[in-house]
C-alpha positions as CSV (number, residue, x, y, z in Angstrom):
1,G,82.8,89.7,80.1
2,S,79.2,90.7,80.1
3,V,77.0,93.6,80.9
4,E,75.9,92.0,84.1
5,E,79.4,92.6,85.5
6,L,78.7,96.3,85.4
7,L,75.4,96.2,87.3
8,G,75.7,97.7,90.8
9,I,79.0,99.4,90.2
10,D,79.2,102.8,92.0
11,L,80.5,105.4,89.6
12,T,80.4,108.2,92.1
13,K,84.2,108.6,92.1
14,H,84.9,107.2,88.6
15,A,84.0,108.3,85.1
16,I,84.1,104.9,83.3
17,A,83.6,101.3,84.2
18,A,84.5,98.6,81.7
19,I,84.6,94.8,81.4
20,E,87.8,92.9,81.0
21,E,88.5,91.0,77.8
22,C,91.0,88.3,78.9
23,S,91.1,86.5,75.5
24,I,93.3,89.4,74.4
25,T,96.3,90.7,76.4
26,L,97.8,94.1,76.4
27,S,101.1,92.8,74.8
28,S,99.2,91.7,71.7
29,L,97.9,95.3,71.2
30,V,100.7,97.5,72.4
31,N,104.4,97.8,71.5
32,F,105.8,98.0,75.0
33,E,108.9,99.8,73.9
34,V,106.7,102.6,72.6
35,L,104.5,102.5,75.7
36,E,107.5,102.7,78.0
37,A,109.0,105.6,76.1
38,M,105.8,107.5,76.1
39,Q,105.3,106.7,79.8
40,R,108.7,108.2,80.6
41,L,107.8,111.4,78.8
42,A,104.2,111.8,80.0
43,E,103.2,113.5,83.2
44,K,99.5,112.9,82.9
45,P,97.1,111.6,85.5
46,W,95.9,108.8,83.3
47,V,99.5,107.4,82.8
48,S,100.7,105.2,85.5
49,S,104.2,105.7,86.8
50,L,104.4,102.0,87.4
51,P,105.1,99.5,84.5
52,Y,102.1,98.1,82.8
53,E,101.6,94.3,83.0
54,K,102.3,92.8,79.6
55,N,99.8,89.9,80.2
56,A,97.0,92.1,81.6
57,C,93.6,91.7,80.1
58,V,92.4,94.6,77.9
59,L,89.1,96.4,78.2
60,N,86.1,95.4,76.1
61,T,85.5,98.9,74.7
62,G,82.2,97.7,73.2
63,V,80.7,97.5,76.8
64,L,81.4,100.6,78.8
65,L,79.4,102.3,81.6
66,I,80.0,106.0,81.5
67,N,79.3,108.6,84.2
68,S,79.3,111.8,82.1
69,D,79.3,113.9,85.3
70,G,82.6,112.3,86.2
71,L,84.4,112.9,82.9
72,E,87.4,115.2,83.2
73,N,88.0,118.0,80.9
74,D,91.1,116.3,79.5
75,I,89.3,113.1,78.5
76,L,89.9,113.8,74.8
77,E,93.6,114.3,75.4
78,S,93.8,111.0,77.3
79,I,92.0,109.2,74.5
80,L,94.3,110.7,71.9
81,W,97.3,109.7,74.0
82,W,96.2,106.1,74.2
83,D,95.4,106.1,70.5
84,K,99.1,106.9,69.8
85,V,100.1,104.0,72.0
86,F,97.8,101.5,70.2
87,S,98.6,102.8,66.8
88,N,102.3,101.9,67.3
89,R,101.5,98.3,68.2
90,K,103.5,95.4,67.0
91,S,102.8,94.1,63.5
């Protein structure tokens, strides 16, 4: 992905836009047993109740467009939650 993909994105209703990085899949970064267990226990707006797709592209976190007005107060909590998921990845 490239920065050009973010041009023209309306962030009025969203806090962050990111570019997909399809050379890496979610299953290569995340232990799905841990993710599914955490997903069952979490009742947070940033955690989907639907299963995550193992072959989904991940986000290129080096290229983000952030609408600081749209950030929720619990953004730090959501980042820490996802950090737990990623820190329990497969070896």
